[in-house]
N, C-alpha and C positions, 0 to 999 in steps of 0.2 A: 254186609249191608251196603258197602260202596267202595270205591277205588282209591280213596285218599290214603296217603302213605301210612298213617297211623293205624290203618285197618287192614293192610295187606302185607306188612313187613314181617309178620310173625313166622310165616311158613319157612323162609330160608334159614331161620335160626331155631326151628322146632326140632329138638333132638330126635324124637321118634321118626322123623322123615328120613333119617340116615340109618335106619335099621331095616334089613330086608324082610323081617317077619311081619312088618306092619303094613296095613292098608289104610290110606287116608282119603276120605271123600270130602271134597270141597264143592259147595254149591253157591251160586249167586247169579245176579242178573247182569246181562250185557250192559256196557256203558254206552255213552252217546256215540263215540267213534271207535270203540274197541270191543271185541267180544270178551266175555268173562275169562276165557282161557288165556287170551292175550294179556289181559289185565294182571293175572296172577303170574304169568311167565316173564313179563317185561322186566320187573325189578331184579330178576336173576340172570339177566343177560349181561355179557361183557359190554362196557367196562365196569358195570355197577356191582357185579358179584362174580366170584371165581367158579361157582358151580351152577350149571344150568339146571332148569327144572327136570329135564329128561335124565340127568345124572344122579338124581336122588335115589337112594337105595330102596326106599319103601315104594310100594305101589300107590301112586298119587292119582286119584281119579277126580278130574276137574270137569264139571259140566255146568252149563248155564241153565237157569230156571226159566221156564216159559209160562208157568201157571202161578196164580196168586194164592192157591190153596193146594196143599200136598201133604203127604204123610212121610215121616221118618220113623220107621218101626211102628210103634203104637201111638206115637205122638202126632197129632194133627197140627199142621202149621198153617197159619193164615198171614199172608204178607200184605203190606201196604206201602206205597211210595210216600215218603214224608218230605218235609220242607227243608231241603239242604242242597247246596250247589251240586249239580250233576244228577246222576241217577242214584238215589239212596233209598233203601228199603228199611222198614221196621217190621218186626215179627211178633206175632202172638202165638204161643205154644199151648195147646190144650192137652193135658195129661189126665190120667185116671184120678188124680188127687187135686186138680186145680189148674189154673192157667197163669202163664207168665208172659208179660208183654215187654219187648225189648226195643227201645227207640233211643239208641245211643247218640244220634246226631239229628237234632230237630230244632228248628227256629219257629217261634210263634208266627202265625200267618199274617201279622201286620206287615211283614215283608215277604213277598212271594218269590220263591226261587224257580218256580215252574217256567219252562220255556214259553208257555202260552201267555205268561204275564207280560211279555214284551208287547208293547203297542196297546195295552189295555188302557181304557180311560180310568180315572180314579174311582168312578162309580162301579165299573166292571170289576176292577181289582178288589174293591171292598166286598162286593157280592161273592166273588169267587173265594176270597179268604174266609168269609162266613160259612159258605157251603163246605169248604174243605175241613174247617175245624169241627163242624157238626158231624161230618162223616167220620173224622178221626175219633171223636168222643164215643160215637156208637161202636166203632171197631174195638175200643178199649174197655167198653162198659163191663163192670163187674170183675175185672182182672184181680186175681189174688195178689200178684206182684207186678208193679210197673217200674221198670228200670228206665229212667228218662234223663235226657240231656238237661242239665242245670249248671252249665259251665260258669255262668256269671252271676254276680250279685245284680240286683236291679240297677244300681248305679253304674256298674261296669257295662251292662248291656246297652245303655244309651249311647256309648261310644263304640259299640260293636254291632250295631244293627246291620244286617246283611251278611254277617260272617257265618251264618248257618247254625247258630247255637242258641240255647235258651237260658232263662234266668230262674232264680228261685221262685218268684211269684208266678211266672208262666207255668212252671212245672206243677206247683201246688194247684193252680186254677184248673189245669187240664185234668189232674188226678181227681179233684173234687167233683168236677162235672161228670167224669166217667164213673164215679162211685167205685173206685178201686179200693182194695183193702189196705195195701201197703205200698208206699212210694219210696224208691231208692234213688237218691240224687246221684247223677253219674256224669261222666265226661269231665272230671275235675280239671280245672285250669292248672297248667304246670307251675304257675306262680303262687298257687294257693297252698299254704302249709296246713297241718292238721288243725291248728287253732282257727284258721279262716274257714275251713270246711265245717268245723263244729259250730262256728258262728252262723253259717248259712243254714245248717240244720235247725238251730235255735230260731232263726227268722222264719223258717218254713213252719215250725210248730206253732209259732205265734200267729201266723196267718190262718192256720187250721183252727186254732182256738177262737179266733175272731169270727170265723165262718160258722161256728157252732155245729160243725159236722164231724163225723168220725173218719179219721184217716191216720194211719201210722206212717211216720216218715223217718228215714235214717239216710246216712251217706253210704253209698256202695263201697265195699272194702275188698281189696284183693284177698283171695283165699276164703272168703266168707261162704258158709254153706247154710242154705235155708230149706226147711222142710215145708212143703205145701200142706195146707190143711186137708184132712181126710173128709171133712163134712161139707165139701163144696157142693154147689148146685149149678155152677155155670158150665156150659158146654157150647160148642159152636152151633150157631143157628143159621 
């Protein structure tokens, strides 16, 4: 999705990358000042890491994406740049049994991270924010699963505006407007324990009840497996 440390540090510690029999394909978009290949290789250069990318035993194929729609096998992928510092993408995957949208890092558009937001008047910024949100809602509409950034409680968000992350209410609002089936709160804050995350899920469910709309919501969990419904009707348009 983007080049921040918590999203690119996995490869150097990925055990299959050290087995010759494996082939690993990594795809992503170029950054502002670095190509995608440079972004992935940089953390493995000395003095940061003892093994360079080229020294991995597996065949690691790293290529930058240039299109916003492409296929991986039989899965159609639709990408969209979201509201987070730098170049950051979200993805929607269309499968034969439904679709999954993945936006791990996204802040509500009340604060614009887009480079073109610099120098905008308040009126222009508000107009752009409204247009961007409408477009995002349409790109997510009808998703079976939406995995979405909800790092903060609403109270916490007020002191973290501009950090590039969302809150419980912003996640619920976006999911309801896009009429998704199930929302998974994601990008859990490191300071939040299980009890805090459970409380955030409780708040999200309260907001949904108050809206009188249908939406399932849970917290994303490591190792969880979800089966997409077979009776879906959504497909890319």
